[in-house]
N, C-alpha and C positions, 0 to 999 in steps of 0.2 A: 909489791905490786900494790897498785890503787885500788880504792875501793871499786872504782868503776870495773877496771880489770879484773878484780876476784870476783864481781857479780856476773861478770860476762864468763869468765872459764865455768863456774857453777852453772849456769844456763846450758852452755856448750856439753858439760858432763851429762846434763839432764837429756840430752837428745838420744834417741835410739835409731838404728839403722833405718827402721821402717818411716821414718820422719825426714830422710834425706830427699832433696829436691827432686822432682821430674817433673817440670812443668809443661803443661800442654803437651805430653807426650814425647818431648823432646828427645833426641836419640841419647842412649847412655853407652858407656863403655870406650869412648873415645872423643877427643877434642872436638868441639863444634866450630863450625864456619860461621860468623856473624857479618853478613854484608853490609857495608856502609852505602846508604841513601840520603845525600845532602840534598835537602829542599831549601837551598840557600842560595844568595847572590854572590858571596864572598868566603866561602869555605876555600881552605889554602890549596886543596888539589882539584876539586871541579867545580868551583863556586859559578853559580849560575846555569850549569848544564843541565840540571834536573828541575829548575824551578818551576815551571809549569805543571801544573797537576796531572795532566795526561802523559807528560814526559816522565815524571817521577814513577807513576805507576808502572808504566812500561818497562821502566829500569828495573823496579822493584820485581817484577815477573820474570824479567831476564836473569837477576840475580838467583832466585829460587830456583829457577830451571838449570842454572850452573852450578848447583849444588850447595845454595846456602843453607843453613838449617835455621838461621834467624834472621832476621832484616832490621838493623837499626835505623831508623827513621828520625832525622833531626832538622830543625828549621833555622837554629842559629849558630853561626860558627863560633867555634870557642878557640880558634887559631890565634897565635900572638897577636895582640893589637887590634883584633877584631871589635867593633862596636856592637853594645846591646840593641836589641830591637824591642819593639812593645810586644808585650805578651799576646796581644788580638792578632799580630801579623804572624807572629811563631804559629799561632794555632790555624790561623788561615792556610798556612803552607801545609801542615803534617796532618791534622785531623781528617782531610778529605782522603789523603793518600792511604792513610792507616785504614779507614773505613773500608776502602775499596779492596786493597789487599788481604786485610782480614775475611772480608765476604768470600774471598778467593781461597782460604783455608791457610794462608801463609802464616808462619808464626813471626811476630813482630815485637820489637822493644821500641820504645820512645827514648830518644838523647835532648833530654831538657833539664835545667836547672830551675823550671817553675812548676809549684805545686798544682796550679789550676790546669797548665799543659798536660802535666801527669795525669790528674785524675780524667779529664778528657780523652785523652789516648787509651787509657785502660778500659773507660767506658765504650771507646770506638772499635775496641778489639787487640789493643797490644797486650802484651803477655808481662813484658818486664819493664821498669824504669831505669834507664842509665842516665844517672846524674853525676856529671865530671866533679861537681862541688862535694859530693857525697852529702847532698841535703844542708849545707853550710849556706849557700846563697840565698834560699828560699826558707824561712823558717817553718812556713807551712807544709813544706815536703813532708817532713815525718808524720804529721797527722793524717795525710792523704794514703801514705805507705801503709799507716797502722788501720786505718779505717777501710781501706780496699784489700788488706792482707797481700798486698803485691810485692813480688821479688823485686830487689833493689840492688843496683850496681854502685857500690861505695868506691868512689875514686879518691885518690891522694891527691889534696887540693890546698894550697896556699893563697889563693887570690884570682881575681879576675883576669881574662886575656890581657889587659891593659898593662897591669902591674906585675903579672907572676914573674916574669923574667928576672926582676929585680929581686925576687925572693929564692932564687936558685943558689942558695948558699948552705951547704953542710959539711960537717965535719966526718962524718961516716954516713953516705947516703942511702946504703942498703938499712943500715940498723934504723936510721932516723925515719924514712919513709915508712918501714914496715911498723915500727912503733907508733907513728902518727896514726897511721891508717889504721891499726889495731885499737888505738884508742878511741878513734872515731865510731869504730864499729862498735865497742863497748858502751859509749854512751847512746847510741841508738837502742842497742838490746836494753841498757837499763831503763830507758825512757818509753819503752814498751813495744819497739819494733820486734817481730819475729825474727829469730835468729835463724830459722830455717829457710828463710825467704832471703838471705843476705848473700851478695857477692863481693868480691872485691877487685880494684884495679889499681896496680901502681902509679897510674897517671904519667906514663912516658910522655915526655915532651912540656908537661905542665909544671913549670917552676923547676925544669931540669935542663942541662945542658947534654951534649952527646955523650961525654964521658959517663953522667950519672945516669943516662939512660942504658948504656952498655953494661955499666955495674949491678944494675937491677937485673937485667935480663940475665947477666951470668951468675946470677944469685937468686932466681928464683925460688930456691927451696925455703929462702926464709918468708916466702909470702904463702906458699902452700902450705907451710907448718901452722899457719894462723887457723886452718881447719874449715875454710870456706871455698868455695869455687873461686878461681882467679881469672880474670879476663885480660888478655893484653892487646892493645891497640897501638901497634907500632907503625903499620901500613903508611907507606909515601911519606913518612914526616922526616924532618930536615937531617937528622941524624943518620938515616938511610941514604938520603940524597947526596950525604958526602962521599958514597961509595960507588956512585956513577960518574960519567963525564959531566964537569962543569956546564951548566946551562941545557942539560938533557932534558927532554920532554918529563912531565911527571910520569906519564906511563911507563917511563925507563926506570922507575924505582919498584916497580911490580914484581920483578925476578926477585930482587934482593929482600923484598916484604915478604914473599913467599917462602924463602929460605928461611928468615926470621921467624915467621910464623910457625914453619914446621919445627925448628929449634924449640919455640916456646911451648908447643903440644908436647915434645919428647920430655920436658922439663916438667910437665903437669899440668900445663894451662886448661882450663875448661873449657874455653871458647877463645878464639883468634878472632879480632875484629879487623876486615880488611874492605879493600875496594875492588881488587881483582879477585874474585871467587872462584873461576877455573882455574887459574894459576896454582893459588892456594891449595885447592883440591887435590891436584897433581902433586905438589910437595909433600903434603899430608900422608898423600897415598903412599909415596916413594918411602918416607920415614916408617911407616906401617909396615911395609913388606919387608923392609929392613930389619925392624924388630922380629917380625915372624921368621925369618932366615935364620935369626941367631939363636932362635930358641932348641 
């Protein structure tokens, strides 16, 4: 074990049950549903649909009413090949939406790789920072997380959207992704981030092909064993699109996305990040009733 890994393990052993996270009274005892709210022009599934502030707020309210426990608000697309946008533009998209949804009592996370956006979002009422780069894109992110003591989703990441597909090379994808993710978490903890506030995401679709994604989903126990809450974001991604007729509308991926979310929840995911909250909630309810019937 590396020095970083040893230090991380020691910090984890020092934790007590009382220290386990329960952010903003989010539900416990079941997997949470994180609704996706893309305030973007070019997201792969719904780019431009919720770009206007009023439309984004209305959709956020709809997601909450449909059963989302948490809404993930993002202003910059991270799809393969997506272009970066100025930080000021990102903030002009997400901060007004977060401010209004938080005012209405809706629990929120912000999907951003930019430290200043994360800080502004937390100040506006967001509860969690969801960074697909795990804090690697912006060196200032770690300092913001430490200073605000904000919960932080650390995703597995090998590079920005323009180049990530070139880095989808693995000998053992499950072992390597889990190892790289655990090492990144350990680095953050050693440098002062509160381990009680960390969550992890294996980063489906980020520097991974379809086979890699399915391998990871089939071995989620390798990630839950790290000892941190696991977030899974498979919704509408290309590898699920391969299961529906070619050329089908993006919404046709929602059923297979919901089934995948239910299986991930059964495998121990803390939260599933989805576009169609209503269908996902029904799928998770079926899985829960199935378990109850087996007791």
